[in-house]
DOSE-699994 format. One record per residue: residue number from 1; residue in three letters; chain; x, y, z of N, C-alpha, C in turn. Coordinates in nm, 2 decimals. Atoms other than C-alpha are relative to their C-alpha. Layout:
# DOSE-699994
<atom><k>NUM</k><r>ALA</r><c>A</c><n_x>X</n_x><n_y>Y</n_y><n_z>Z</n_z><ca_x>X</ca_x><ca_y>Y</ca_y><ca_z>Z</ca_z><c_x>X</c_x><c_y>Y</c_y><c_z>Z</c_z></atom>
...
END
This chain:
# DOSE-699994
<atom><k>1</k><r>MET</r><c>A</c><n_x>0.11</n_x><n_y>-0.06</n_y><n_z>0.05</n_z><ca_x>3.48</ca_x><ca_y>6.85</ca_y><ca_z>-6.64</ca_z><c_x>-0.02</c_x><c_y>-0.04</c_y><c_z>-0.14</c_z></atom>
<atom><k>2</k><r>LEU</r><c>A</c><n_x>-0.03</n_x><n_y>0.04</n_y><n_z>0.16</n_z><ca_x>3.56</ca_x><ca_y>6.71</ca_y><ca_z>-7.00</ca_z><c_x>-0.12</c_x><c_y>-0.12</c_y><c_z>0.01</c_z></atom>
<atom><k>3</k><r>GLU</r><c>A</c><n_x>0.09</n_x><n_y>0.12</n_y><n_z>0.03</n_z><ca_x>3.35</ca_x><ca_y>6.39</ca_y><ca_z>-6.92</ca_z><c_x>-0.14</c_x><c_y>0.05</c_y><c_z>0.04</c_z></atom>
<atom><k>4</k><r>LYS</r><c>A</c><n_x>0.15</n_x><n_y>-0.01</n_y><n_z>-0.03</n_z><ca_x>3.06</ca_x><ca_y>6.55</ca_y><ca_z>-6.75</ca_z><c_x>-0.06</c_x><c_y>0.09</c_y><c_z>-0.12</c_z></atom>
<atom><k>5</k><r>ILE</r><c>A</c><n_x>0.02</n_x><n_y>-0.07</n_y><n_z>0.13</n_z><ca_x>3.05</ca_x><ca_y>6.78</ca_y><ca_z>-7.06</ca_z><c_x>-0.05</c_x><c_y>-0.09</c_y><c_z>-0.10</c_z></atom>
<atom><k>6</k><r>LYS</r><c>A</c><n_x>0.00</n_x><n_y>0.09</n_y><n_z>0.10</n_z><ca_x>3.09</ca_x><ca_y>6.50</ca_y><ca_z>-7.27</ca_z><c_x>-0.16</c_x><c_y>-0.07</c_y><c_z>-0.01</c_z></atom>
<atom><k>7</k><r>LYS</r><c>A</c><n_x>0.15</n_x><n_y>0.06</n_y><n_z>-0.05</n_z><ca_x>2.78</ca_x><ca_y>6.31</ca_y><ca_z>-7.10</ca_z><c_x>-0.11</c_x><c_y>0.07</c_y><c_z>-0.05</c_z></atom>
<atom><k>8</k><r>HIS</r><c>A</c><n_x>0.14</n_x><n_y>-0.09</n_y><n_z>0.03</n_z><ca_x>2.55</ca_x><ca_y>6.60</ca_y><ca_z>-7.11</ca_z><c_x>-0.02</c_x><c_y>0.04</c_y><c_z>-0.13</c_z></atom>
<atom><k>9</k><r>LEU</r><c>A</c><n_x>0.05</n_x><n_y>-0.01</n_y><n_z>0.17</n_z><ca_x>2.60</ca_x><ca_y>6.64</ca_y><ca_z>-7.49</ca_z><c_x>-0.03</c_x><c_y>-0.13</c_y><c_z>-0.07</c_z></atom>
<atom><k>10</k><r>ARG</r><c>A</c><n_x>0.04</n_x><n_y>0.12</n_y><n_z>0.05</n_z><ca_x>2.56</ca_x><ca_y>6.25</ca_y><ca_z>-7.51</ca_z><c_x>0.09</c_x><c_y>-0.03</c_y><c_z>-0.10</c_z></atom>
<atom><k>11</k><r>ILE</r><c>A</c><n_x>-0.08</n_x><n_y>0.07</n_y><n_z>0.11</n_z><ca_x>2.89</ca_x><ca_y>6.20</ca_y><ca_z>-7.68</ca_z><c_x>0.07</c_x><c_y>-0.07</c_y><c_z>0.10</c_z></atom>
<atom><k>12</k><r>THR</r><c>A</c><n_x>-0.04</n_x><n_y>0.13</n_y><n_z>-0.04</n_z><ca_x>3.04</ca_x><ca_y>5.86</ca_y><ca_z>-7.63</ca_z><c_x>0.15</c_x><c_y>-0.02</c_y><c_z>-0.02</c_z></atom>
<atom><k>13</k><r>HIS</r><c>A</c><n_x>-0.14</n_x><n_y>0.05</n_y><n_z>0.06</n_z><ca_x>3.36</ca_x><ca_y>5.89</ca_y><ca_z>-7.83</ca_z><c_x>0.07</c_x><c_y>0.11</c_y><c_z>0.02</c_z></atom>
<atom><k>14</k><r>ASP</r><c>A</c><n_x>-0.11</n_x><n_y>-0.09</n_y><n_z>-0.04</n_z><ca_x>3.68</ca_x><ca_y>6.08</ca_y><ca_z>-7.78</ca_z><c_x>0.06</c_x><c_y>0.09</c_y><c_z>-0.12</c_z></atom>
<atom><k>15</k><r>LEU</r><c>A</c><n_x>-0.05</n_x><n_y>-0.11</n_y><n_z>0.13</n_z><ca_x>3.71</ca_x><ca_y>6.25</ca_y><ca_z>-8.13</ca_z><c_x>-0.05</c_x><c_y>0.14</c_y><c_z>0.02</c_z></atom>
<atom><k>16</k><r>LEU</r><c>A</c><n_x>0.03</n_x><n_y>-0.17</n_y><n_z>-0.03</n_z><ca_x>3.57</ca_x><ca_y>6.60</ca_y><ca_z>-8.01</ca_z><c_x>0.06</c_x><c_y>0.02</c_y><c_z>0.12</c_z></atom>
<atom><k>17</k><r>ASN</r><c>A</c><n_x>-0.06</n_x><n_y>-0.04</n_y><n_z>-0.10</n_z><ca_x>3.78</ca_x><ca_y>6.60</ca_y><ca_z>-7.69</ca_z><c_x>0.08</c_x><c_y>0.14</c_y><c_z>-0.01</c_z></atom>
<atom><k>18</k><r>ASP</r><c>A</c><n_x>-0.06</n_x><n_y>-0.11</n_y><n_z>0.00</n_z><ca_x>3.99</ca_x><ca_y>6.88</ca_y><ca_z>-7.79</ca_z><c_x>-0.11</c_x><c_y>0.11</c_y><c_z>-0.03</c_z></atom>
<atom><k>19</k><r>ASP</r><c>A</c><n_x>0.09</n_x><n_y>-0.08</n_y><n_z>0.05</n_z><ca_x>3.69</ca_x><ca_y>7.07</ca_y><ca_z>-7.96</ca_z><c_x>-0.09</c_x><c_y>0.03</c_y><c_z>0.17</c_z></atom>
<atom><k>20</k><r>ILE</r><c>A</c><n_x>0.05</n_x><n_y>0.01</n_y><n_z>-0.12</n_z><ca_x>3.52</ca_x><ca_y>7.01</ca_y><ca_z>-7.62</ca_z><c_x>0.07</c_x><c_y>0.09</c_y><c_z>0.10</c_z></atom>
<atom><k>21</k><r>GLU</r><c>A</c><n_x>-0.10</n_x><n_y>-0.06</n_y><n_z>-0.10</n_z><ca_x>3.81</ca_x><ca_y>7.10</ca_y><ca_z>-7.40</ca_z><c_x>0.01</c_x><c_y>0.18</c_y><c_z>-0.01</c_z></atom>
<atom><k>22</k><r>ASP</r><c>A</c><n_x>0.00</n_x><n_y>-0.15</n_y><n_z>0.04</n_z><ca_x>3.82</ca_x><ca_y>7.45</ca_y><ca_z>-7.60</ca_z><c_x>-0.15</c_x><c_y>0.06</c_y><c_z>0.04</c_z></atom>
<atom><k>23</k><r>VAL</r><c>A</c><n_x>0.13</n_x><n_y>-0.07</n_y><n_z>-0.03</n_z><ca_x>3.46</ca_x><ca_y>7.52</ca_y><ca_z>-7.56</ca_z><c_x>0.00</c_x><c_y>0.02</c_y><c_z>0.16</c_z></atom>
<atom><k>24</k><r>ILE</r><c>A</c><n_x>0.01</n_x><n_y>-0.03</n_y><n_z>-0.15</n_z><ca_x>3.48</ca_x><ca_y>7.48</ca_y><ca_z>-7.18</ca_z><c_x>0.11</c_x><c_y>0.10</c_y><c_z>0.04</c_z></atom>
<atom><k>25</k><r>GLU</r><c>A</c><n_x>-0.06</n_x><n_y>-0.12</n_y><n_z>-0.03</n_z><ca_x>3.77</ca_x><ca_y>7.70</ca_y><ca_z>-7.17</ca_z><c_x>-0.03</c_x><c_y>0.14</c_y><c_z>-0.06</c_z></atom>
<atom><k>26</k><r>GLU</r><c>A</c><n_x>0.08</n_x><n_y>-0.11</n_y><n_z>0.07</n_z><ca_x>3.57</ca_x><ca_y>7.96</ca_y><ca_z>-7.39</ca_z><c_x>-0.09</c_x><c_y>0.04</c_y><c_z>0.11</c_z></atom>
<atom><k>27</k><r>CYS</r><c>A</c><n_x>0.07</n_x><n_y>-0.02</n_y><n_z>-0.08</n_z><ca_x>3.32</ca_x><ca_y>7.94</ca_y><ca_z>-7.15</ca_z><c_x>0.04</c_x><c_y>0.05</c_y><c_z>0.13</c_z></atom>
<atom><k>28</k><r>LEU</r><c>A</c><n_x>-0.08</n_x><n_y>-0.01</n_y><n_z>-0.12</n_z><ca_x>3.53</ca_x><ca_y>7.98</ca_y><ca_z>-6.83</ca_z><c_x>0.07</c_x><c_y>0.17</c_y><c_z>0.00</c_z></atom>
<atom><k>29</k><r>HIS</r><c>A</c><n_x>-0.03</n_x><n_y>-0.17</n_y><n_z>0.03</n_z><ca_x>3.71</ca_x><ca_y>8.30</ca_y><ca_z>-7.00</ca_z><c_x>-0.12</c_x><c_y>0.08</c_y><c_z>-0.02</c_z></atom>
<atom><k>30</k><r>ASP</r><c>A</c><n_x>0.10</n_x><n_y>-0.08</n_y><n_z>-0.01</n_z><ca_x>3.38</ca_x><ca_y>8.42</ca_y><ca_z>-7.06</ca_z><c_x>-0.08</c_x><c_y>0.07</c_y><c_z>0.14</c_z></atom>
<atom><k>31</k><r>LEU</r><c>A</c><n_x>0.03</n_x><n_y>-0.04</n_y><n_z>-0.13</n_z><ca_x>3.27</ca_x><ca_y>8.40</ca_y><ca_z>-6.73</ca_z><c_x>0.10</c_x><c_y>0.09</c_y><c_z>0.10</c_z></atom>
<atom><k>32</k><r>ARG</r><c>A</c><n_x>-0.12</n_x><n_y>-0.10</n_y><n_z>-0.07</n_z><ca_x>3.61</ca_x><ca_y>8.56</ca_y><ca_z>-6.59</ca_z><c_x>-0.03</c_x><c_y>0.16</c_y><c_z>-0.06</c_z></atom>
<atom><k>33</k><r>ARG</r><c>A</c><n_x>0.02</n_x><n_y>-0.16</n_y><n_z>0.04</n_z><ca_x>3.53</ca_x><ca_y>8.85</ca_y><ca_z>-6.82</ca_z><c_x>-0.09</c_x><c_y>0.07</c_y><c_z>0.04</c_z></atom>
<atom><k>34</k><r>MET</r><c>A</c><n_x>0.16</n_x><n_y>-0.08</n_y><n_z>-0.06</n_z><ca_x>3.21</ca_x><ca_y>8.92</ca_y><ca_z>-6.68</ca_z><c_x>0.02</c_x><c_y>0.00</c_y><c_z>0.16</c_z></atom>
<atom><k>35</k><r>ASP</r><c>A</c><n_x>-0.06</n_x><n_y>-0.01</n_y><n_z>-0.16</n_z><ca_x>3.39</ca_x><ca_y>8.91</ca_y><ca_z>-6.32</ca_z><c_x>-0.05</c_x><c_y>-0.09</c_y><c_z>0.08</c_z></atom>
<atom><k>36</k><r>VAL</r><c>A</c><n_x>0.06</n_x><n_y>0.10</n_y><n_z>-0.08</n_z><ca_x>3.27</ca_x><ca_y>8.59</ca_y><ca_z>-6.23</ca_z><c_x>0.09</c_x><c_y>-0.11</c_y><c_z>0.08</c_z></atom>
<atom><k>37</k><r>ARG</r><c>A</c><n_x>-0.13</n_x><n_y>0.08</n_y><n_z>-0.04</n_z><ca_x>3.49</ca_x><ca_y>8.39</ca_y><ca_z>-5.99</ca_z><c_x>-0.03</c_x><c_y>-0.14</c_y><c_z>-0.02</c_z></atom>
<atom><k>38</k><r>VAL</r><c>A</c><n_x>0.01</n_x><n_y>0.13</n_y><n_z>0.07</n_z><ca_x>3.53</ca_x><ca_y>8.04</ca_y><ca_z>-6.15</ca_z><c_x>0.06</c_x><c_y>-0.11</c_y><c_z>0.10</c_z></atom>
<atom><k>39</k><r>ILE</r><c>A</c><n_x>-0.03</n_x><n_y>0.13</n_y><n_z>-0.09</n_z><ca_x>3.53</ca_x><ca_y>7.72</ca_y><ca_z>-5.92</ca_z><c_x>-0.05</c_x><c_y>-0.12</c_y><c_z>-0.09</c_z></atom>
<atom><k>40</k><r>ASP</r><c>A</c><n_x>0.05</n_x><n_y>0.11</n_y><n_z>0.13</n_z><ca_x>3.53</ca_x><ca_y>7.43</ca_y><ca_z>-6.15</ca_z><c_x>-0.10</c_x><c_y>-0.10</c_y><c_z>0.08</c_z></atom>
<atom><k>41</k><r>THR</r><c>A</c><n_x>0.09</n_x><n_y>0.07</n_y><n_z>-0.06</n_z><ca_x>3.34</ca_x><ca_y>7.22</ca_y><ca_z>-5.90</ca_z><c_x>-0.15</c_x><c_y>0.06</c_y><c_z>0.06</c_z></atom>
<atom><k>42</k><r>ASP</r><c>A</c><n_x>0.13</n_x><n_y>-0.06</n_y><n_z>-0.05</n_z><ca_x>3.06</ca_x><ca_y>7.47</ca_y><ca_z>-5.82</ca_z><c_x>-0.11</c_x><c_y>-0.04</c_y><c_z>-0.10</c_z></atom>
<atom><k>43</k><r>PRO</r><c>A</c><n_x>0.08</n_x><n_y>0.03</n_y><n_z>0.11</n_z><ca_x>2.74</ca_x><ca_y>7.35</ca_y><ca_z>-5.96</ca_z><c_x>-0.05</c_x><c_y>0.11</c_y><c_z>-0.09</c_z></atom>
<atom><k>44</k><r>LEU</r><c>A</c><n_x>0.03</n_x><n_y>-0.11</n_y><n_z>0.09</n_z><ca_x>2.65</ca_x><ca_y>7.67</ca_y><ca_z>-6.10</ca_z><c_x>0.10</c_x><c_y>0.03</c_y><c_z>-0.12</c_z></atom>
<atom><k>45</k><r>ILE</r><c>A</c><n_x>-0.13</n_x><n_y>-0.02</n_y><n_z>0.14</n_z><ca_x>2.97</ca_x><ca_y>7.71</ca_y><ca_z>-6.30</ca_z><c_x>-0.03</c_x><c_y>-0.13</c_y><c_z>-0.08</c_z></atom>
<atom><k>46</k><r>VAL</r><c>A</c><n_x>0.03</n_x><n_y>0.15</n_y><n_z>0.09</n_z><ca_x>2.91</ca_x><ca_y>7.34</ca_y><ca_z>-6.41</ca_z><c_x>-0.10</c_x><c_y>0.03</c_y><c_z>-0.08</c_z></atom>
<atom><k>47</k><r>ALA</r><c>A</c><n_x>0.08</n_x><n_y>-0.03</n_y><n_z>0.06</n_z><ca_x>2.59</ca_x><ca_y>7.43</ca_y><ca_z>-6.51</ca_z><c_x>0.00</c_x><c_y>0.09</c_y><c_z>-0.11</c_z></atom>
<atom><k>48</k><r>SER</r><c>A</c><n_x>-0.03</n_x><n_y>-0.12</n_y><n_z>0.09</n_z><ca_x>2.70</ca_x><ca_y>7.75</ca_y><ca_z>-6.70</ca_z><c_x>0.07</c_x><c_y>-0.07</c_y><c_z>-0.15</c_z></atom>
<atom><k>49</k><r>VAL</r><c>A</c><n_x>-0.07</n_x><n_y>0.07</n_y><n_z>0.09</n_z><ca_x>2.94</ca_x><ca_y>7.53</ca_y><ca_z>-6.88</ca_z><c_x>-0.07</c_x><c_y>-0.11</c_y><c_z>-0.09</c_z></atom>
<atom><k>50</k><r>LYS</r><c>A</c><n_x>0.09</n_x><n_y>0.09</n_y><n_z>0.07</n_z><ca_x>2.69</ca_x><ca_y>7.29</ca_y><ca_z>-6.98</ca_z><c_x>-0.11</c_x><c_y>0.07</c_y><c_z>-0.11</c_z></atom>
<atom><k>51</k><r>LEU</r><c>A</c><n_x>0.10</n_x><n_y>-0.10</n_y><n_z>0.10</n_z><ca_x>2.45</ca_x><ca_y>7.54</ca_y><ca_z>-7.13</ca_z><c_x>0.09</c_x><c_y>0.06</c_y><c_z>-0.12</c_z></atom>
<atom><k>52</k><r>TYR</r><c>A</c><n_x>-0.10</n_x><n_y>-0.04</n_y><n_z>0.11</n_z><ca_x>2.75</ca_x><ca_y>7.70</ca_y><ca_z>-7.32</ca_z><c_x>0.04</c_x><c_y>-0.10</c_y><c_z>-0.12</c_z></atom>
<atom><k>53</k><r>ALA</r><c>A</c><n_x>-0.01</n_x><n_y>0.11</n_y><n_z>0.10</n_z><ca_x>2.84</ca_x><ca_y>7.38</ca_y><ca_z>-7.46</ca_z><c_x>-0.10</c_x><c_y>-0.04</c_y><c_z>-0.09</c_z></atom>
<atom><k>54</k><r>ARG</r><c>A</c><n_x>0.10</n_x><n_y>0.03</n_y><n_z>0.08</n_z><ca_x>2.50</ca_x><ca_y>7.30</ca_y><ca_z>-7.57</ca_z><c_x>-0.02</c_x><c_y>0.11</c_y><c_z>-0.11</c_z></atom>
<atom><k>55</k><r>TYR</r><c>A</c><n_x>0.01</n_x><n_y>-0.09</n_y><n_z>0.09</n_z><ca_x>2.48</ca_x><ca_y>7.64</ca_y><ca_z>-7.73</ca_z><c_x>0.11</c_x><c_y>-0.02</c_y><c_z>-0.12</c_z></atom>
<atom><k>56</k><r>ARG</r><c>A</c><n_x>-0.12</n_x><n_y>0.02</n_y><n_z>0.12</n_z><ca_x>2.83</ca_x><ca_y>7.59</ca_y><ca_z>-7.92</ca_z><c_x>-0.03</c_x><c_y>-0.12</c_y><c_z>-0.10</c_z></atom>
<atom><k>57</k><r>PHE</r><c>A</c><n_x>0.03</n_x><n_y>0.10</n_y><n_z>0.08</n_z><ca_x>2.74</ca_x><ca_y>7.28</ca_y><ca_z>-8.04</ca_z><c_x>-0.14</c_x><c_y>-0.04</c_y><c_z>-0.06</c_z></atom>
<atom><k>58</k><r>ASN</r><c>A</c><n_x>0.14</n_x><n_y>-0.01</n_y><n_z>0.05</n_z><ca_x>2.40</ca_x><ca_y>7.36</ca_y><ca_z>-8.13</ca_z><c_x>-0.10</c_x><c_y>-0.13</c_y><c_z>0.02</c_z></atom>
<atom><k>59</k><r>PHE</r><c>A</c><n_x>0.07</n_x><n_y>0.11</n_y><n_z>-0.02</n_z><ca_x>2.24</ca_x><ca_y>7.10</ca_y><ca_z>-7.93</ca_z><c_x>-0.15</c_x><c_y>-0.03</c_y><c_z>-0.04</c_z></atom>
<atom><k>60</k><r>GLU</r><c>A</c><n_x>0.13</n_x><n_y>0.04</n_y><n_z>0.06</n_z><ca_x>1.92</ca_x><ca_y>6.95</ca_y><ca_z>-8.08</ca_z><c_x>-0.06</c_x><c_y>0.09</c_y><c_z>-0.08</c_z></atom>
<atom><k>61</k><r>ASN</r><c>A</c><n_x>0.05</n_x><n_y>-0.11</n_y><n_z>0.07</n_z><ca_x>1.92</ca_x><ca_y>7.23</ca_y><ca_z>-8.30</ca_z><c_x>-0.07</c_x><c_y>0.13</c_y><c_z>0.07</c_z></atom>
<atom><k>62</k><r>GLN</r><c>A</c><n_x>0.06</n_x><n_y>-0.08</n_y><n_z>-0.07</n_z><ca_x>1.83</ca_x><ca_y>7.45</ca_y><ca_z>-8.02</ca_z><c_x>0.11</c_x><c_y>0.11</c_y><c_z>0.05</c_z></atom>
<atom><k>63</k><r>GLY</r><c>A</c><n_x>-0.11</n_x><n_y>-0.08</n_y><n_z>-0.02</n_z><ca_x>2.17</ca_x><ca_y>7.64</ca_y><ca_z>-8.00</ca_z><c_x>-0.06</c_x><c_y>0.15</c_y><c_z>0.05</c_z></atom>
<atom><k>64</k><r>GLU</r><c>A</c><n_x>0.07</n_x><n_y>-0.13</n_y><n_z>-0.05</n_z><ca_x>1.97</ca_x><ca_y>8.00</ca_y><ca_z>-7.95</ca_z><c_x>-0.06</c_x><c_y>-0.02</c_y><c_z>0.11</c_z></atom>
<atom><k>65</k><r>ARG</r><c>A</c><n_x>0.06</n_x><n_y>0.00</n_y><n_z>-0.15</n_z><ca_x>1.78</ca_x><ca_y>7.89</ca_y><ca_z>-7.67</ca_z><c_x>0.08</c_x><c_y>-0.02</c_y><c_z>0.10</c_z></atom>
<atom><k>66</k><r>TYR</r><c>A</c><n_x>-0.13</n_x><n_y>0.02</n_y><n_z>-0.10</n_z><ca_x>2.09</ca_x><ca_y>7.76</ca_y><ca_z>-7.49</ca_z><c_x>0.06</c_x><c_y>0.12</c_y><c_z>0.02</c_z></atom>
<atom><k>67</k><r>MET</r><c>A</c><n_x>-0.10</n_x><n_y>-0.11</n_y><n_z>-0.01</n_z><ca_x>2.29</ca_x><ca_y>8.07</ca_y><ca_z>-7.57</ca_z><c_x>-0.08</c_x><c_y>0.10</c_y><c_z>0.11</c_z></atom>
<atom><k>68</k><r>LYS</r><c>A</c><n_x>0.10</n_x><n_y>-0.09</n_y><n_z>-0.07</n_z><ca_x>2.00</ca_x><ca_y>8.27</ca_y><ca_z>-7.41</ca_z><c_x>-0.02</c_x><c_y>-0.03</c_y><c_z>0.14</c_z></atom>
<atom><k>69</k><r>ALA</r><c>A</c><n_x>-0.01</n_x><n_y>0.07</n_y><n_z>-0.14</n_z><ca_x>2.00</ca_x><ca_y>8.04</ca_y><ca_z>-7.11</ca_z><c_x>0.12</c_x><c_y>0.04</c_y><c_z>0.08</c_z></atom>
<atom><k>70</k><r>TYR</r><c>A</c><n_x>-0.10</n_x><n_y>-0.01</n_y><n_z>-0.05</n_z><ca_x>2.35</ca_x><ca_y>8.05</ca_y><ca_z>-7.06</ca_z><c_x>0.04</c_x><c_y>0.18</c_y><c_z>0.05</c_z></atom>
<atom><k>71</k><r>GLU</r><c>A</c><n_x>-0.05</n_x><n_y>-0.12</n_y><n_z>-0.02</n_z><ca_x>2.39</ca_x><ca_y>8.44</ca_y><ca_z>-7.09</ca_z><c_x>-0.10</c_x><c_y>0.06</c_y><c_z>0.14</c_z></atom>
<atom><k>72</k><r>ASP</r><c>A</c><n_x>0.05</n_x><n_y>-0.04</n_y><n_z>-0.12</n_z><ca_x>2.11</ca_x><ca_y>8.48</ca_y><ca_z>-6.84</ca_z><c_x>0.04</c_x><c_y>-0.05</c_y><c_z>0.12</c_z></atom>
<atom><k>73</k><r>LEU</r><c>A</c><n_x>-0.05</n_x><n_y>0.04</n_y><n_z>-0.12</n_z><ca_x>2.28</ca_x><ca_y>8.26</ca_y><ca_z>-6.58</ca_z><c_x>0.15</c_x><c_y>0.08</c_y><c_z>0.04</c_z></atom>
<atom><k>74</k><r>ARG</r><c>A</c><n_x>-0.12</n_x><n_y>-0.07</n_y><n_z>0.00</n_z><ca_x>2.61</ca_x><ca_y>8.43</ca_y><ca_z>-6.66</ca_z><c_x>0.00</c_x><c_y>0.11</c_y><c_z>0.06</c_z></atom>
<atom><k>75</k><r>ASN</r><c>A</c><n_x>0.02</n_x><n_y>-0.14</n_y><n_z>-0.07</n_z><ca_x>2.47</ca_x><ca_y>8.77</ca_y><ca_z>-6.58</ca_z><c_x>-0.06</c_x><c_y>-0.01</c_y><c_z>0.15</c_z></atom>
<atom><k>76</k><r>ALA</r><c>A</c><n_x>0.03</n_x><n_y>0.02</n_y><n_z>-0.15</n_z><ca_x>2.31</ca_x><ca_y>8.63</ca_y><ca_z>-6.27</ca_z><c_x>0.10</c_x><c_y>-0.02</c_y><c_z>0.10</c_z></atom>
<atom><k>77</k><r>LEU</r><c>A</c><n_x>-0.13</n_x><n_y>0.05</n_y><n_z>-0.08</n_z><ca_x>2.63</ca_x><ca_y>8.51</ca_y><ca_z>-6.14</ca_z><c_x>0.09</c_x><c_y>0.15</c_y><c_z>0.01</c_z></atom>
<atom><k>78</k><r>SER</r><c>A</c><n_x>-0.08</n_x><n_y>-0.09</n_y><n_z>-0.03</n_z><ca_x>2.79</ca_x><ca_y>8.82</ca_y><ca_z>-6.22</ca_z><c_x>-0.02</c_x><c_y>0.09</c_y><c_z>0.08</c_z></atom>
<atom><k>79</k><r>PHE</r><c>A</c><n_x>0.04</n_x><n_y>-0.09</n_y><n_z>-0.09</n_z><ca_x>2.57</ca_x><ca_y>9.01</ca_y><ca_z>-6.00</ca_z><c_x>0.00</c_x><c_y>-0.03</c_y><c_z>0.14</c_z></atom>
<atom><k>80</k><r>ALA</r><c>A</c><n_x>0.04</n_x><n_y>0.05</n_y><n_z>-0.13</n_z><ca_x>2.56</ca_x><ca_y>8.75</ca_y><ca_z>-5.71</ca_z><c_x>0.13</c_x><c_y>0.02</c_y><c_z>0.06</c_z></atom>
<atom><k>81</k><r>ILE</r><c>A</c><n_x>-0.13</n_x><n_y>-0.06</n_y><n_z>-0.10</n_z><ca_x>2.81</ca_x><ca_y>8.87</ca_y><ca_z>-5.42</ca_z><c_x>0.07</c_x><c_y>-0.11</c_y><c_z>-0.01</c_z></atom>
<atom><k>82</k><r>GLU</r><c>A</c><n_x>-0.07</n_x><n_y>0.10</n_y><n_z>-0.01</n_z><ca_x>2.94</ca_x><ca_y>8.52</ca_y><ca_z>-5.37</ca_z><c_x>0.07</c_x><c_y>-0.04</c_y><c_z>-0.13</c_z></atom>
<atom><k>83</k><r>TYR</r><c>A</c><n_x>-0.10</n_x><n_y>0.05</n_y><n_z>0.10</n_z><ca_x>3.05</ca_x><ca_y>8.47</ca_y><ca_z>-5.71</ca_z><c_x>0.07</c_x><c_y>0.15</c_y><c_z>-0.08</c_z></atom>
<atom><k>84</k><r>GLY</r><c>A</c><n_x>-0.10</n_x><n_y>-0.12</n_y><n_z>0.07</n_z><ca_x>3.20</ca_x><ca_y>8.81</ca_y><ca_z>-5.78</ca_z><c_x>0.11</c_x><c_y>0.00</c_y><c_z>0.05</c_z></atom>
<atom><k>85</k><r>VAL</r><c>A</c><n_x>-0.15</n_x><n_y>-0.01</n_y><n_z>-0.03</n_z><ca_x>3.58</ca_x><ca_y>8.88</ca_y><ca_z>-5.81</ca_z><c_x>0.01</c_x><c_y>0.12</c_y><c_z>0.10</c_z></atom>
<atom><k>86</k><r>ASP</r><c>A</c><n_x>-0.04</n_x><n_y>-0.14</n_y><n_z>-0.10</n_z><ca_x>3.71</ca_x><ca_y>9.09</ca_y><ca_z>-5.52</ca_z><c_x>0.08</c_x><c_y>0.11</c_y><c_z>-0.06</c_z></atom>
<atom><k>87</k><r>THR</r><c>A</c><n_x>-0.07</n_x><n_y>-0.10</n_y><n_z>0.06</n_z><ca_x>3.79</ca_x><ca_y>9.41</ca_y><ca_z>-5.66</ca_z><c_x>0.04</c_x><c_y>0.10</c_y><c_z>0.09</c_z></atom>
<atom><k>88</k><r>GLU</r><c>A</c><n_x>-0.08</n_x><n_y>-0.09</n_y><n_z>-0.09</n_z><ca_x>3.89</ca_x><ca_y>9.58</ca_y><ca_z>-5.36</ca_z><c_x>0.15</c_x><c_y>0.01</c_y><c_z>0.01</c_z></atom>
<atom><k>89</k><r>PRO</r><c>A</c><n_x>-0.13</n_x><n_y>0.03</n_y><n_z>-0.02</n_z><ca_x>4.23</ca_x><ca_y>9.66</ca_y><ca_z>-5.31</ca_z><c_x>0.07</c_x><c_y>-0.06</c_y><c_z>0.12</c_z></atom>
<atom><k>90</k><r>GLU</r><c>A</c><n_x>-0.05</n_x><n_y>0.08</n_y><n_z>-0.13</n_z><ca_x>4.45</ca_x><ca_y>9.46</ca_y><ca_z>-5.06</ca_z><c_x>0.03</c_x><c_y>0.12</c_y><c_z>0.10</c_z></atom>
<atom><k>91</k><r>ALA</r><c>A</c><n_x>-0.07</n_x><n_y>-0.09</n_y><n_z>-0.14</n_z><ca_x>4.54</ca_x><ca_y>9.66</ca_y><ca_z>-4.71</ca_z><c_x>0.13</c_x><c_y>-0.05</c_y><c_z>-0.02</c_z></atom>
<atom><k>92</k><r>ASP</r><c>A</c><n_x>-0.13</n_x><n_y>0.04</n_y><n_z>-0.05</n_z><ca_x>4.90</ca_x><ca_y>9.68</ca_y><ca_z>-4.66</ca_z><c_x>0.01</c_x><c_y>-0.03</c_y><c_z>0.11</c_z></atom>
END
């Protein structure tokens, strides 16, 4: 996912790789915190990470706009049945 996010942020060098990887992990952790089942290849999860990265790097000086878009998508995913974490106890 690192290369996708770098391309999305229009970053062509490797100097920020560690920072970008940290931001990706932050986003995935935040999604899990909201009980969203994270599948790295899912298009909406990738879109969430892209929005989060643009927010964290204040892309084109529009960080707040991207934060709001990320939060809206994250919240929508947390209510979507197909993205919800199975909270039902397993039967014996």
